[in-house]
FIPARO-609090 format. One line per 2 residues: number of its first residue (from 1); their letters; for each residue x, y, z of C-alpha. Coordinates in steps of 0.1 Angstrom, whole numbers. Layout:
BEGIN
NUM> a> X,Y,Z; ...
END
This chain:
BEGIN
1> ms> 1173,1224,736; 1173,1258,754
3> sl> 1209,1278,750; 1212,1275,788
5> li> 1210,1239,789; 1236,1236,761
7> fi> 1260,1256,779; 1254,1236,812
9> aa> 1256,1205,793; 1292,1215,779
11> ll> 1307,1228,810; 1294,1194,829
13> rl> 1308,1170,802; 1343,1189,804
15> ws> 1341,1186,844; 1329,1149,842
17> ls> 1356,1138,818; 1386,1153,841
19> sa> 1383,1127,865; 1379,1089,867
21> lp> 1342,1084,883; 1332,1061,911
23> dr> 1307,1033,911; 1272,1046,908
25> kl> 1245,1043,928; 1208,1051,927
27> yi> 1195,1084,936; 1163,1103,934
29> vy> 1161,1137,921; 1133,1157,934
31> lg> 1117,1183,916; 1088,1190,934
33> ak> 1051,1196,916; 1047,1191,880
35> qs> 1066,1220,863; 1058,1244,831
37> vs> 1083,1235,808; 1090,1250,770
39> ed> 1073,1229,743; 1107,1215,729
41> lk> 1114,1197,766; 1077,1185,766
43> pl> 1067,1159,779; 1080,1161,814
45> nv> 1101,1127,810; 1119,1145,779
47> yh> 1127,1172,803; 1142,1151,827
49> hv> 1163,1133,804; 1177,1168,789
51> ll> 1186,1175,827; 1204,1142,831
53> ss> 1220,1142,798; 1237,1175,808
55> lm> 1257,1152,833; 1265,1129,810
57> gs> 1253,1129,775; 1222,1113,759
59> ee> 1231,1075,757; 1247,1075,790
61> at> 1217,1095,807; 1190,1066,788
63> na> 1211,1037,807; 1212,1055,839
65> mv> 1174,1065,841; 1153,1043,860
67> ys> 1122,1061,865; 1109,1096,851
69> ys> 1081,1107,877; 1060,1130,856
71> en> 1022,1124,861; 1014,1139,894
73> fs> 1050,1155,906; 1083,1159,890
75> gf> 1117,1141,893; 1133,1110,884
77> aa> 1154,1080,899; 1188,1075,881
79> tl> 1221,1059,889; 1248,1087,897
81> tp> 1281,1091,912; 1279,1110,945
83> re> 1299,1140,927; 1271,1140,901
85> aa> 1244,1137,927; 1260,1169,944
87> tl> 1261,1188,909; 1227,1181,903
89> sr> 1215,1193,937; 1228,1228,930
91> ls> 1208,1231,902; 1179,1256,902
93> gv> 1144,1240,906; 1157,1207,920
95> ls> 1146,1203,955; 1167,1177,966
97> vf> 1189,1146,955; 1187,1116,979
99> ps> 1199,1079,977; 1173,1057,970
101> rm> 1171,1039,1005; 1156,1007,1010
103> rh> 1122,1006,1034; 1112,973,1054
105> lh> 1079,957,1063; 1065,966,1095
107> tt> 1057,933,1102; 891,888,1127
109> rs> 878,897,1153; 894,930,1153
111> we> 866,948,1136; 840,937,1161
113> fl> 863,944,1187; 860,981,1171
115> gv> 824,979,1172; 824,978,1131
117> tt> 796,954,1123; 780,944,1089
119> qn> 752,968,1098; 773,997,1102
121> ng> 804,992,1076; 793,1021,1051
123> ss> 766,1027,1027; 762,1008,989
125> sg> 783,1039,979; 811,1026,996
127> gd> 820,1005,968; 834,1035,950
129> vv> 862,1039,976; 895,1026,962
131> ig> 922,1018,983; 954,1015,970
133> vf> 981,991,990; 1021,993,988
135> dt> 1031,961,999; 1041,926,988
137> gv> 1015,920,963; 983,902,963
139> wp> 972,865,959; 940,873,936
141> es> 926,838,941; 919,842,976
143> es> 883,844,989; 890,875,1005
145> fn> 891,893,970; 858,879,959
147> dh> 833,904,941; 801,885,946
149> sf> 781,916,956; 799,941,937
151> gp> 788,962,908; 806,977,878
153> vp> 839,992,885; 838,1029,889
155> sr> 839,1046,855; 867,1073,867
157> wk> 894,1045,874; 921,1045,850
159> gd> 943,1018,868; 958,987,852
161> ca> 960,950,861; 988,931,849
163> as> 985,901,823; 996,874,853
165> ir> 967,885,876; 930,882,871
167> cn> 913,913,885; 876,916,891
169> rk> 851,942,904; 867,940,940
171> li> 903,937,931; 905,963,906
173> ga> 944,969,899; 976,952,899
175> rf> 1009,967,893; 1047,958,902
177> ys> 1076,978,904; 1109,962,911
179> kg> 1135,982,887; 1149,1002,922
181> ye> 1153,968,942; 1173,953,912
183> ke> 1195,982,910; 1204,973,945
185> yg> 1201,935,947; 1205,924,911
187> pl> 1178,910,886; 1152,890,903
189> ag> 1146,855,896; 1119,842,878
191> kk> 1084,862,862; 1079,893,876
193> tp> 1046,898,887; 1023,917,911
195> rd> 1015,881,926; 1022,878,966
197> th> 1047,848,973; 1054,864,1006
199> gh> 1019,869,1026; 1021,903,1038
201> gt> 1006,921,1013; 975,898,1009
203> ht> 970,900,1048; 972,939,1048
205> as> 950,941,1017; 922,919,1032
207> ia> 924,935,1067; 915,969,1049
209> ag> 888,958,1025; 884,920,1025
211> sp> 852,905,1014; 836,884,1041
213> ve> 849,850,1045; 830,823,1066
215> ga> 848,799,1085; 883,815,1079
217> nf> 908,799,1104; 949,794,1109
219> fg> 949,753,1110; 915,755,1131
221> la> 925,783,1153; 904,816,1156
223> kg> 880,805,1135; 853,829,1125
225> va> 845,853,1099; 871,872,1084
227> rg> 866,906,1069; 881,939,1060
229> ga> 873,971,1076; 856,985,1044
231> pg> 844,951,1026; 826,973,1000
233> ar> 859,993,991; 878,986,958
235> la> 915,973,958; 942,985,940
237> iy> 975,966,946; 1010,982,941
239> kv> 1036,955,944; 1067,978,957
241> cw> 1083,951,982; 1101,916,974
243> gm> 1109,897,1003; 1109,924,1034
245> ec> 1128,950,1011; 1111,982,993
247> sd> 1131,1006,973; 1123,1045,974
249> ad> 1126,1047,935; 1097,1018,933
251> vl> 1077,1036,960; 1078,1069,942
253> aa> 1069,1053,910; 1038,1035,927
255> fd> 1026,1069,939; 1029,1084,904
257> da> 1008,1056,891; 985,1052,922
259> ls> 975,1092,920; 968,1090,883
261> dg> 948,1055,886; 923,1074,908
263> vd> 927,1059,941; 911,1075,974
265> vl> 930,1061,1003; 965,1047,1004
267> si> 978,1022,1028; 1017,1016,1034
269> sl> 1030,994,1061; 1066,1000,1052
271> gq> 1093,1025,1066; 1127,1035,1074
273> ep> 1145,1059,1097; 1131,1095,1099
275> md> 1147,1119,1075; 1141,1155,1062
277> yf> 1108,1156,1045; 1122,1168,1011
279> ed> 1144,1134,1012; 1117,1109,1025
281> av> 1100,1090,995; 1069,1085,1015
283> ai> 1067,1121,1028; 1071,1132,994
285> gg> 1046,1112,979; 1021,1116,1007
287> fh> 1025,1153,1000; 1015,1152,967
289> am> 987,1126,975; 972,1151,1000
291> qk> 972,1177,971; 950,1155,953
293> gv> 927,1144,980; 942,1113,988
295> lt> 950,1106,1027; 982,1084,1031
297> vv> 978,1057,1059; 1013,1049,1069
299> sa> 1028,1021,1099; 1045,1037,1130
301> gn> 1073,1009,1129; 1081,982,1153
303> eg> 1110,993,1173; 1088,999,1207
305> ps> 1091,1003,1236; 1117,1025,1230
307> lh> 1110,1065,1227; 1118,1086,1198
309> aa> 1113,1054,1174; 1082,1064,1153
311> kn> 1088,1062,1115; 1066,1081,1089
313> ia> 1062,1112,1109; 1053,1139,1082
315> pw> 1021,1156,1094; 1004,1152,1065
317> lf> 1006,1114,1067; 983,1094,1091
319> tv> 1008,1074,1111; 995,1042,1133
321> aa> 1008,1025,1164; 997,991,1167
323> st> 975,978,1199; 962,943,1211
325> id> 927,934,1209; 903,912,1233
327> rk> 917,878,1224; 948,859,1237
329> ft> 966,826,1226; 979,805,1252
331> tq> 998,771,1247; 1007,749,1278
333> il> 1038,727,1279; 1032,697,1303
335> lg> 1064,680,1319; 1067,643,1328
337> ng> 1065,650,1364; 1030,664,1360
339> ss> 1040,701,1361; 1022,725,1335
341> yk> 1033,760,1321; 1015,786,1304
343> gt> 1029,801,1275; 1018,824,1244
345> si> 1024,809,1210; 1000,801,1181
347> ng> 1007,765,1177; 991,754,1142
349> fa> 1003,721,1146; 985,690,1157
351> tr> 999,677,1191; 981,640,1190
353> ds> 991,636,1227; 1027,629,1219
355> wh> 1053,629,1242; 1090,639,1234
357> sl> 1124,636,1248; 1134,670,1265
359> vf> 1168,687,1259; 1183,721,1267
361> ag> 1202,735,1238; 1230,745,1258
363> sv> 1239,710,1269; 1239,696,1234
365> gd> 1250,723,1213; 1280,737,1198
367> gp> 1296,769,1215; 1284,797,1237
369> ks> 1255,808,1214; 1237,772,1214
371> kf> 1216,780,1246; 1199,807,1224
373> cg> 1198,781,1193; 1218,804,1175
375> kg> 1223,793,1137; 1242,761,1130
377> tl> 1248,754,1169; 1224,726,1170
379> hs> 1227,689,1154; 1202,663,1144
381> ae> 1220,637,1162; 1213,657,1198
383> ik> 1181,670,1189; 1160,650,1163
385> dk> 1123,647,1174; 1133,664,1206
387> iv> 1118,692,1224; 1144,717,1228
389> vc> 1148,744,1254; 1162,780,1240
391> yg> 1169,812,1258; 1167,846,1240
393> dd> 1142,873,1230; 1146,873,1191
395> yr> 1118,850,1181; 1139,830,1157
397> pd> 1155,801,1173; 1123,779,1155
399> es> 1144,782,1124; 1176,760,1139
401> vl> 1153,738,1159; 1134,729,1126
403> la> 1167,726,1102; 1180,701,1128
405> gg> 1152,679,1128; 1139,688,1165
407> gg> 1103,679,1174; 1096,714,1191
409> li> 1106,746,1209; 1101,760,1245
411> yv> 1114,795,1242; 1124,809,1274
413> lt> 1128,850,1275; 1159,862,1291
415> ee> 1138,891,1308; 1106,892,1327
417> vd> 1085,907,1301; 1046,904,1302
419> tk> 1040,901,1263; 1007,902,1252
421> ea> 1014,890,1213; 1017,857,1203
423> fs> 1036,843,1172; 1034,811,1154
425> fs> 1066,791,1147; 1078,765,1124
427> vp> 1080,738,1149; 1054,731,1178
429> at> 1066,760,1202; 1056,777,1233
431> vv> 1073,810,1248; 1076,811,1287
433> nk> 1086,837,1311; 1121,836,1330
435> gd> 1107,820,1361; 1089,793,1346
437> gk> 1118,787,1322; 1142,778,1353
439> qv> 1117,753,1364; 1115,734,1331
441> la> 1151,736,1331; 1154,721,1367
443> ya> 1131,692,1359; 1152,687,1326
445> ns> 1186,684,1344; 1174,664,1375
447> tr> 1156,635,1356; 1171,610,1337
449> np> 1147,606,1308; 1129,640,1309
451> ia> 1098,642,1286; 1072,669,1277
453> rf> 1041,675,1251; 1023,708,1241
455> lp> 990,710,1250; 964,724,1220
457> ti> 964,764,1218; 934,777,1239
459> vr> 918,808,1223; 905,833,1250
461> tg> 883,863,1239; 862,890,1263
463> ee> 861,923,1276; 882,916,1306
465> ik> 913,913,1281; 919,950,1279
467> at> 935,968,1246; 972,979,1254
469> va> 998,993,1231; 1017,965,1219
471> lf> 1052,963,1233; 1069,962,1199
473> ss> 1050,993,1188; 1073,1024,1178
475> rg> 1067,1054,1203; 1074,1091,1198
477> pn> 1080,1120,1202; 1087,1130,1166
479> li> 1124,1131,1155; 1123,1154,1130
481> tp> 1094,1180,1144; 1089,1173,1179
483> di> 1059,1198,1181; 1036,1176,1160
485> lk> 1027,1146,1179; 1033,1111,1164
487> pd> 1020,1084,1162; 986,1100,1156
489> iv> 961,1071,1168; 964,1035,1173
491> ap> 947,1002,1161; 949,965,1164
493> gv> 980,949,1154; 983,918,1173
495> di> 975,884,1164; 954,895,1136
497> la> 936,870,1113; 934,876,1075
499> aw> 943,862,1040; 975,847,1033
501> sp> 992,836,1002; 997,800,996
503> rg> 1031,806,987; 1043,824,1015
505> pv> 1056,805,1044; 1033,807,1076
507> ag> 1061,813,1100; 1087,832,1080
509> vk> 1107,802,1076; 1109,787,1038
511> ed> 1119,753,1051; 1086,750,1068
513> kr> 1063,736,1038; 1031,742,1054
515> va> 1004,758,1033; 976,783,1048
517> nf> 953,805,1030; 950,827,1064
519> ni> 973,834,1088; 977,852,1123
521> is> 1005,879,1122; 1012,910,1144
523> gt> 1028,945,1134; 1021,980,1129
525> sm> 1017,965,1094; 984,951,1107
527> ac> 974,981,1125; 979,1004,1094
529> ph> 952,988,1073; 927,988,1103
531> vs> 932,1025,1097; 934,1024,1060
533> ga> 900,1005,1062; 883,1030,1088
535> vs> 893,1061,1065; 875,1043,1038
537> lv> 845,1036,1057; 843,1074,1070
539> ks> 848,1083,1032; 818,1063,1022
541> fh> 799,1087,1044; 817,1119,1034
543> pe> 830,1115,1000; 834,1154,1001
545> ws> 859,1155,1032; 896,1164,1030
547> pa> 926,1141,1039; 928,1164,1073
549> al> 889,1161,1076; 893,1122,1076
551> ks> 921,1122,1099; 907,1145,1124
553> al> 874,1126,1125; 892,1094,1135
555> mt> 918,1111,1159; 891,1133,1180
557> ta> 868,1103,1183; 897,1078,1194
559> tv> 889,1060,1227; 919,1068,1252
561> ld> 936,1037,1265; 941,1031,1302
563> qk> 976,1045,1313; 976,1024,1344
565> hk> 984,996,1323; 1026,992,1321
567> fn> 1026,992,1285; 1002,1025,1282
569> rh> 1026,1042,1304; 1038,1064,1275
571> ga> 1004,1076,1270; 1000,1097,1239
573> la> 1036,1091,1231; 1026,1054,1221
575> yg> 988,1057,1213; 986,1088,1198
577> sg> 945,1103,1203; 938,1067,1212
579> qi> 922,1037,1198; 900,1040,1167
581> np> 864,1041,1168; 853,1041,1134
583> va> 818,1041,1140; 821,1073,1158
585> at> 841,1090,1133; 814,1089,1105
587> dp> 800,1116,1131; 828,1137,1145
589> gl> 807,1168,1151; 837,1191,1146
591> iy> 869,1185,1126; 904,1203,1123
593> di> 909,1209,1088; 942,1218,1069
595> sa> 948,1231,1035; 979,1227,1013
597> rd> 985,1265,1019; 984,1257,1059
599> ya> 1009,1230,1052; 1032,1255,1030
601> nf> 1031,1277,1060; 1042,1248,1083
603> lc> 1072,1244,1060; 1082,1281,1062
605> ni> 1081,1276,1100; 1104,1249,1100
607> ny> 1130,1267,1077; 1120,1258,1043
609> na> 1124,1289,1022; 1096,1302,999
611> tq> 1114,1291,966; 1115,1255,976
613> ih> 1079,1258,989; 1070,1272,953
615> vm> 1089,1246,936; 1071,1216,955
617> la> 1036,1233,957; 1035,1252,924
619> mt> 1020,1282,942; 1031,1311,921
621> kf> 1020,1338,947; 1031,1321,977
623> rc> 1053,1340,1003; 1067,1329,1037
625> sk> 1058,1352,1067; 1087,1376,1076
627> sq> 1078,1367,1112; 1082,1328,1119
629> ap> 1052,1317,1136; 1057,1286,1160
631> vn> 1056,1248,1142; 1026,1240,1167
633> sl> 1004,1270,1149; 994,1240,1125
635> ny> 958,1234,1127; 968,1198,1139
637> ps> 942,1178,1162; 965,1177,1189
639> ia> 993,1198,1206; 1029,1188,1215
641> lg> 1052,1213,1234; 1088,1193,1230
643> dl> 1121,1199,1241; 1116,1229,1259
645> el> 1147,1248,1268; 1137,1263,1301
647> gh> 1111,1249,1330; 1086,1275,1323
649> ln> 1059,1278,1297; 1036,1307,1284
651> vs> 1020,1301,1251; 988,1307,1229
653> it> 980,1283,1204; 952,1290,1178
655> rr> 929,1264,1167; 901,1265,1139
657> vt> 872,1240,1141; 843,1235,1113
659> nv> 810,1222,1122; 799,1192,1103
661> gs> 772,1181,1124; 736,1197,1135
663> pn> 735,1230,1118; 726,1249,1151
665> at> 748,1234,1178; 767,1248,1209
667> yh> 798,1234,1220; 812,1238,1256
669> aa> 851,1235,1265; 862,1209,1288
671> vk> 900,1210,1299; 921,1180,1316
673> hp> 955,1198,1328; 988,1181,1323
675> gg> 997,1182,1356; 1034,1192,1367
677> rv> 1021,1229,1373; 1010,1232,1336
679> rv> 975,1248,1334; 954,1249,1302
681> tv> 929,1276,1293; 906,1274,1263
683> tp> 893,1310,1250; 862,1310,1242
685> rr> 847,1286,1263; 820,1283,1241
687> lr> 814,1280,1202; 782,1287,1189
689> fs> 772,1276,1154; 745,1286,1131
691> st> 750,1265,1103; 771,1233,1088
693> gq> 804,1236,1072; 808,1270,1097
695> rk> 838,1277,1112; 852,1289,1146
697> sf> 885,1298,1159; 897,1297,1196
699> rv> 930,1296,1218; 944,1271,1239
701> el> 970,1289,1263; 995,1268,1284
703> fa> 1012,1282,1314; 1036,1265,1340
705> tr> 1061,1281,1360; 1082,1249,1366
707> ip> 1083,1218,1340; 1102,1187,1356
709> rd> 1131,1172,1335; 1126,1137,1319
711> kf> 1087,1141,1326; 1061,1138,1295
713> le> 1031,1158,1308; 997,1147,1293
715> gs> 965,1166,1292; 936,1174,1268
717> we> 911,1196,1257; 873,1185,1245
719> wr> 845,1204,1228; 811,1190,1240
721> dg> 776,1194,1229; 757,1167,1245
723> kh> 761,1145,1218; 796,1147,1206
725> iv> 830,1146,1224; 857,1160,1202
727> rs> 887,1154,1222; 923,1165,1213
729> pi> 958,1154,1234; 982,1179,1248
731> lv> 1019,1168,1255; 1042,1189,1272
733> wr> 1079,1181,1280; 1112,1194,1288
735> kh> 1143,1191,1271; 1167,1164,1287
END
């Protein structure tokens, strides 16, 4: 051990003994890129132990250490007191020390809807693309993970398969991580394994890369072929979530392993509130993945339609919002007087023309919350085998009805919400709007023996059912860096049929004992693997492309949604560049590439210093420029100018494109002005290329004399060559 470390250790030991210590909590100590350390401190996990021992002694450090991250970046997770954490944060070479927080899950016809068919889903070489999925694990016996058409596992693969999981040539890796979760919640009961007992992880993995399965359905509904977006890709599963909770410490351990294993794309459908990039486990892991050539695809969150709600917003992450597809589930309720009302639900129960007595929960339950079917307010004597009418907006009253022995649920929305997403429940159910709910209650209250029954769920598909942003999908702007537009893109995330674990409750209620091999659920969790699959598809055509190039290809070829629909009214704040078009993305014409050095300059421009950036990137000669550049100088495939202090605007932003199409190509600029007196000019207006791989720069100039408050003004610029349309959105708004 060096003399400096011995001196530090002595001082810290004296200090630590001088006062009683409060309870320790799990912290992550982030040290950036892999360091060069002296021979006596190698490997890195030894260095981490020595650093921690300087605080508390060797034996105590061994007990406190939970993970050492040493393969692809440097850091460790350990139980510390707040005072110990503060002391470590002041040491040279320590980028950040932050509590390990809990992240939460963001919880098929969709691929045909996006234009991806078995004829255009990648070449045979697509089988060498490996998608790593961070989630609740996998049900390996699902037919969605069969390896019937697969060749040998790529020789470069270094991953592992836990003893309890039988991997194959499709499912080539399965690991689990629980130490962080157990530090928070205590030891897990039973055997720890990557096996999925929830269902969410199996669902997301099969959306991304599931093998085709004929006749897939959810209790007879949505019957057809279920397959992933990149069925030729391999899957590696990293179980970091137990139930709905996922520890940052476990997530970073999975990143460290996945990047060593050899994944090409990461799919992560979980998140938490935005925070400083150096204190965000997914942002940290995603940055080091980018350095290794791996794109991290993440979900935007399910807290829409409020603004400023998007999660996972670092610019090197690919942030995905959720949209509907051309399919709708409706379940009618028929009353004894002959009236019927159309609701939305995925009713997986056999109706058998059975009539049930109808009762309003508020008339027979206990307390003021009974009308919402609140927990513990309903009793079997009053509702057994009856259809219960409940008010509310949280989609969870079915648990109370099920536990009290009810025969069904009519769920009345308290607001007039034209929701397009349907949900399955643990009892026969449908969701009706406020007006229809009043009519149902009027019948129930005016009849001595009111009765009702559910009609079978009807599934409608067709072009007349237009895609919209899901009501629940989190919107921007970006809370950390407003001048980086988030989310980046939107993909199907509503009522998606995909594989499921037979041990997972199909409607989220453990007392519901039905078993299903496929399930229909919604969330940005489902949208994220659609993009992961699309990225893998594009990468199978262009294996040499960088993460930023793959991201750019999908963003600039996306389909803009119709803003006239009320769910799309937030425009790019809701759907980023638009709905993914995976087939078009395989031939985008031009791309906006971003290197690790470009991201380093971006970090300088948001006030990180050169020392921090050197530690994070291991760039020995890097220096921040003395004159700080605008944040939006990052070569991003979109432009956002947010929180403008004044009502006027006069800026010039440089962008750089790379020709990935025909060697000899000429592109012409087309502009859509954002409105509100904002004018956009692109200079030059023509780009001529003489070779593939050639780069050209241009300027986007924005000028305005008056920008109204409380309005988001949206425009775009495009490059066109007669074959390709390379579109980038522009968003401008004034500080409120």
